[in-house]
C-alpha positions as a Markdown table, in Angstrom:
| # | Residue | x | y | z |
|---|---|---|---|---|
| 1 | Met | -47.3 | 67.2 | 22.7 |
| 2 | Ser | -47.7 | 70.9 | 21.4 |
| 3 | Asp | -49.9 | 72.4 | 23.9 |
| 4 | Arg | -52.3 | 71.8 | 26.8 |
| 5 | His | -55.5 | 72.3 | 24.6 |
| 6 | Thr | -54.1 | 69.8 | 22.2 |
| 7 | Met | -53.7 | 67.3 | 24.9 |
| 8 | His | -57.2 | 67.5 | 26.3 |
| 9 | Ala | -58.8 | 67.5 | 22.9 |
| 10 | Ile | -56.9 | 64.1 | 22.2 |
| 11 | Ala | -57.7 | 62.9 | 25.7 |
| 12 | Arg | -61.2 | 63.4 | 25.5 |
| 13 | Arg | -61.4 | 60.8 | 22.6 |
| 14 | Val | -59.6 | 58.0 | 24.4 |
| 15 | Pro | -62.0 | 55.7 | 26.2 |
| 16 | His | -61.9 | 55.4 | 30.0 |
| 17 | Gly | -59.7 | 52.6 | 30.9 |
| 18 | Ala | -58.4 | 52.0 | 27.4 |
| 19 | Arg | -55.0 | 50.2 | 26.9 |
| 20 | Val | -52.9 | 53.2 | 25.0 |
| 21 | Leu | -49.7 | 52.9 | 22.9 |
| 22 | Asp | -48.2 | 56.6 | 22.5 |
| 23 | Leu | -45.9 | 56.8 | 19.4 |
| 24 | Gly | -43.2 | 59.4 | 20.0 |
| 25 | Cys | -44.6 | 60.2 | 23.3 |
| 26 | Gly | -42.1 | 62.9 | 24.3 |
| 27 | Asp | -41.9 | 63.4 | 28.0 |
| 28 | Gly | -45.0 | 61.4 | 28.5 |
| 29 | Ser | -47.2 | 64.2 | 29.6 |
| 30 | Leu | -50.1 | 62.8 | 27.4 |
| 31 | Leu | -49.8 | 59.3 | 28.6 |
| 32 | Ala | -49.4 | 60.5 | 32.3 |
| 33 | His | -52.5 | 62.5 | 31.8 |
| 34 | Leu | -54.4 | 59.5 | 30.4 |
| 35 | Gln | -53.4 | 57.3 | 33.3 |
| 36 | Arg | -54.3 | 60.0 | 36.0 |
| 37 | Glu | -57.7 | 61.2 | 34.6 |
| 38 | Arg | -59.0 | 58.5 | 32.6 |
| 39 | Gly | -57.6 | 55.2 | 34.1 |
| 40 | Cys | -55.7 | 54.0 | 31.0 |
| 41 | Thr | -52.8 | 51.8 | 30.8 |
| 42 | Gly | -50.1 | 51.3 | 28.1 |
| 43 | Tyr | -46.8 | 52.3 | 27.0 |
| 44 | Gly | -45.0 | 55.2 | 25.3 |
| 45 | Val | -42.5 | 54.9 | 22.6 |
| 46 | Glu | -39.8 | 57.4 | 22.5 |
| 47 | Ile | -36.1 | 57.4 | 21.2 |
| 48 | Asp | -34.7 | 60.4 | 23.1 |
| 49 | Asp | -32.7 | 59.7 | 26.0 |
| 50 | Ala | -34.0 | 62.7 | 28.1 |
| 51 | Asn | -37.5 | 62.1 | 27.3 |
| 52 | Val | -37.3 | 58.5 | 28.2 |
| 53 | Leu | -35.9 | 59.4 | 31.6 |
| 54 | Ala | -38.8 | 62.1 | 31.8 |
| 55 | Cys | -41.3 | 59.5 | 31.3 |
| 56 | Val | -39.9 | 57.2 | 33.9 |
| 57 | Arg | -39.8 | 60.0 | 36.4 |
| 58 | Gln | -43.7 | 60.5 | 35.5 |
| 59 | Gly | -44.6 | 56.8 | 36.2 |
| 60 | Val | -45.1 | 56.3 | 32.4 |
| 61 | Asn | -44.2 | 52.9 | 30.9 |
| 62 | Val | -41.8 | 53.7 | 28.0 |
| 63 | Val | -39.9 | 51.8 | 25.5 |
| 64 | Gln | -37.1 | 53.3 | 23.8 |
| 65 | Leu | -37.5 | 52.5 | 20.1 |
| 66 | Asn | -36.8 | 54.0 | 16.8 |
| 67 | Leu | -40.1 | 54.3 | 15.0 |
| 68 | Glu | -38.5 | 53.9 | 11.7 |
| 69 | Glu | -37.7 | 50.3 | 12.7 |
| 70 | Gly | -41.3 | 49.6 | 12.9 |
| 71 | Leu | -43.6 | 48.1 | 15.6 |
| 72 | Ala | -42.8 | 44.3 | 15.3 |
| 73 | Leu | -42.5 | 44.4 | 19.1 |
| 74 | Phe | -46.4 | 44.7 | 19.4 |
| 75 | Gly | -48.9 | 42.3 | 18.3 |
| 76 | Asp | -52.0 | 42.6 | 16.2 |
| 77 | Asn | -54.9 | 44.6 | 18.1 |
| 78 | Ala | -52.7 | 44.8 | 21.2 |
| 79 | Phe | -53.9 | 48.2 | 22.1 |
| 80 | Asp | -57.4 | 50.0 | 22.2 |
| 81 | Val | -55.9 | 53.2 | 20.8 |
| 82 | Val | -52.5 | 54.1 | 19.3 |
| 83 | Leu | -51.5 | 57.8 | 19.5 |
| 84 | Gln | -49.2 | 59.6 | 17.0 |
| 85 | Ile | -49.4 | 63.1 | 18.1 |
| 86 | Asp | -46.9 | 65.4 | 16.2 |
| 87 | Thr | -45.0 | 62.4 | 15.1 |
| 88 | Leu | -46.1 | 61.4 | 11.7 |
| 89 | Gln | -44.4 | 64.5 | 10.2 |
| 90 | His | -41.0 | 63.5 | 11.5 |
| 91 | Leu | -41.1 | 60.1 | 10.0 |
| 92 | Arg | -39.5 | 58.7 | 6.7 |
| 93 | Asn | -41.7 | 55.9 | 6.7 |
| 94 | Ala | -44.9 | 57.9 | 7.6 |
| 95 | Glu | -47.4 | 55.4 | 5.5 |
| 96 | Val | -45.8 | 52.4 | 6.9 |
| 97 | Met | -46.0 | 53.7 | 10.5 |
| 98 | Leu | -49.7 | 54.7 | 9.7 |
| 99 | Arg | -50.5 | 51.2 | 8.7 |
| 100 | Glu | -48.7 | 49.8 | 11.8 |
| 101 | Thr | -50.8 | 51.9 | 13.7 |
| 102 | Ala | -54.0 | 50.4 | 12.5 |
| 103 | Arg | -52.6 | 47.1 | 12.8 |
| 104 | Val | -51.4 | 47.3 | 16.6 |
| 105 | Gly | -54.3 | 49.4 | 17.7 |
| 106 | Lys | -58.2 | 48.9 | 17.3 |
| 107 | Ser | -58.4 | 52.7 | 16.7 |
| 108 | Gly | -55.7 | 55.2 | 16.0 |
| 109 | Ile | -55.6 | 59.0 | 16.5 |
| 110 | Val | -53.2 | 61.4 | 14.8 |
| 111 | Ala | -52.6 | 65.0 | 15.1 |
| 112 | Phe | -50.0 | 67.1 | 13.0 |
| 113 | Pro | -49.4 | 70.7 | 11.8 |
| 114 | Asn | -51.7 | 71.4 | 8.7 |
| 115 | Phe | -49.7 | 73.0 | 6.3 |
| 116 | Ala | -52.8 | 74.2 | 4.4 |
| 117 | His | -53.7 | 76.7 | 7.4 |
| 118 | Trp | -54.3 | 80.1 | 5.8 |
| 119 | Pro | -51.2 | 81.8 | 7.5 |
| 120 | Asn | -49.0 | 79.2 | 6.0 |
| 121 | Arg | -50.7 | 79.6 | 2.5 |
| 122 | Leu | -50.0 | 83.3 | 2.7 |
| 123 | Ser | -46.3 | 82.7 | 3.5 |
| 124 | Val | -45.8 | 80.5 | 0.7 |
| 125 | Leu | -47.6 | 83.0 | -1.8 |
| 126 | Arg | -45.1 | 85.7 | -0.5 |
| 127 | Gly | -42.3 | 83.2 | -1.4 |
| 128 | Arg | -41.4 | 82.0 | 1.8 |
| 129 | Met | -41.7 | 78.9 | 4.1 |
| 130 | Pro | -44.1 | 79.6 | 6.9 |
| 131 | Val | -42.7 | 80.1 | 10.5 |
| 132 | Thr | -45.8 | 80.2 | 13.1 |
| 133 | Arg | -46.5 | 79.3 | 16.4 |
| 134 | Arg | -47.4 | 75.8 | 15.0 |
| 135 | Leu | -44.4 | 75.6 | 12.8 |
| 136 | Pro | -41.9 | 77.6 | 14.7 |
| 137 | Tyr | -38.8 | 76.4 | 12.7 |
| 138 | Gln | -37.0 | 77.8 | 9.7 |
| 139 | Trp | -36.9 | 75.8 | 6.7 |
| 140 | Tyr | -33.3 | 74.8 | 7.1 |
| 141 | Asp | -33.6 | 73.7 | 10.8 |
| 142 | Thr | -37.2 | 72.1 | 11.0 |
| 143 | Pro | -37.4 | 68.4 | 12.5 |
| 144 | Asn | -40.4 | 67.9 | 10.3 |
| 145 | Ile | -39.4 | 66.1 | 7.2 |
| 146 | Arg | -42.9 | 65.9 | 5.9 |
| 147 | Val | -45.5 | 68.6 | 5.4 |
| 148 | Gly | -49.2 | 67.6 | 5.1 |
| 149 | Thr | -52.5 | 68.9 | 5.1 |
| 150 | Phe | -56.0 | 68.0 | 6.3 |
| 151 | Lys | -56.9 | 67.0 | 2.8 |
| 152 | Asp | -53.9 | 65.1 | 2.3 |
| 153 | Phe | -54.6 | 62.9 | 5.3 |
| 154 | Glu | -58.1 | 62.1 | 4.1 |
| 155 | Val | -56.6 | 60.8 | 0.8 |
| 156 | Leu | -54.0 | 58.9 | 2.7 |
| 157 | Ala | -56.5 | 57.2 | 5.1 |
| 158 | Thr | -58.7 | 56.1 | 2.1 |
| 159 | Arg | -55.7 | 54.8 | 0.2 |
| 160 | Asn | -54.8 | 52.6 | 3.2 |
| 161 | Arg | -58.4 | 51.6 | 3.8 |
| 162 | Leu | -58.8 | 53.4 | 7.2 |
| 163 | Arg | -62.3 | 54.5 | 8.2 |
| 164 | Ile | -62.3 | 58.0 | 9.6 |
| 165 | Leu | -64.4 | 58.1 | 12.8 |
| 166 | Asp | -63.9 | 61.8 | 13.5 |
| 167 | Ala | -61.7 | 64.6 | 11.8 |
| 168 | Phe | -61.5 | 68.2 | 12.9 |
| 169 | Gly | -58.8 | 70.9 | 13.4 |
| 170 | Leu | -57.4 | 72.7 | 16.3 |
| 171 | Gln | -56.8 | 76.3 | 16.4 |
| 172 | Asp | -56.1 | 78.5 | 19.5 |
| 173 | Gly | -57.5 | 75.9 | 21.8 |
| 174 | Arg | -60.8 | 75.2 | 20.1 |
| 175 | Glu | -62.1 | 72.7 | 17.7 |
| 176 | Val | -62.6 | 73.7 | 14.2 |
| 177 | Arg | -65.0 | 71.6 | 12.3 |
| 178 | Arg | -66.0 | 74.2 | 9.5 |
| 179 | Leu | -63.2 | 74.4 | 6.7 |
| 180 | Pro | -60.5 | 72.9 | 8.9 |
| 181 | Asn | -58.1 | 72.6 | 6.0 |
| 182 | Ala | -58.0 | 76.5 | 5.7 |
| 183 | Leu | -58.8 | 77.6 | 9.3 |
| 184 | Ala | -56.9 | 75.1 | 11.6 |
| 185 | Gly | -53.2 | 75.1 | 12.5 |
| 186 | Thr | -53.5 | 71.3 | 13.7 |
| 187 | Ala | -55.4 | 68.5 | 11.8 |
| 188 | Val | -56.7 | 65.6 | 14.1 |
| 189 | Phe | -58.0 | 62.4 | 12.8 |
| 190 | His | -59.7 | 59.5 | 14.8 |
| 191 | Phe | -59.7 | 56.3 | 12.6 |
| 192 | Glu | -59.9 | 52.4 | 12.7 |
| 193 | His | -59.1 | 50.0 | 9.9 |
| 194 | Asp | -61.6 | 48.5 | 7.8 |
């Protein structure tokens, strides 16, 4: 989870009492917030030992699992909402995991750094990979193995027969609905399978 504003923007889209699966849940902050503030239940999925321990300390149910191996552990429509917040760009099998998200959840919410944000475009025009608050790494040490844009996700969703319920950008703690591909550092999509 990149910041509190993102967490609250995502949390508002999760129904009260929902059964949630948070893929790449980090320290479990978002799921702990959803449990406390929205009466949700569910699981986080995380690979990092320290993050798994942090989840347990927060009272978050967590499964230690490498997402590259899939979600065979979970049945179809087992969750009301599946979250992938700052996860998709770290996966080699991003499209497969997106389909798995749609399979195990009645709906999904993804958020990822929007590479088409205007400061990123300007960096590339200057001949350099962007380094911003949202993309704070140099090209040679970034954990992101994928870069995507708001528009790229719309195409991927259509290709995988996902119906977008809501789409917007986040920038400096506010929702961006006008020109989010250029004006927002984070892309957010709420979708369900057709």
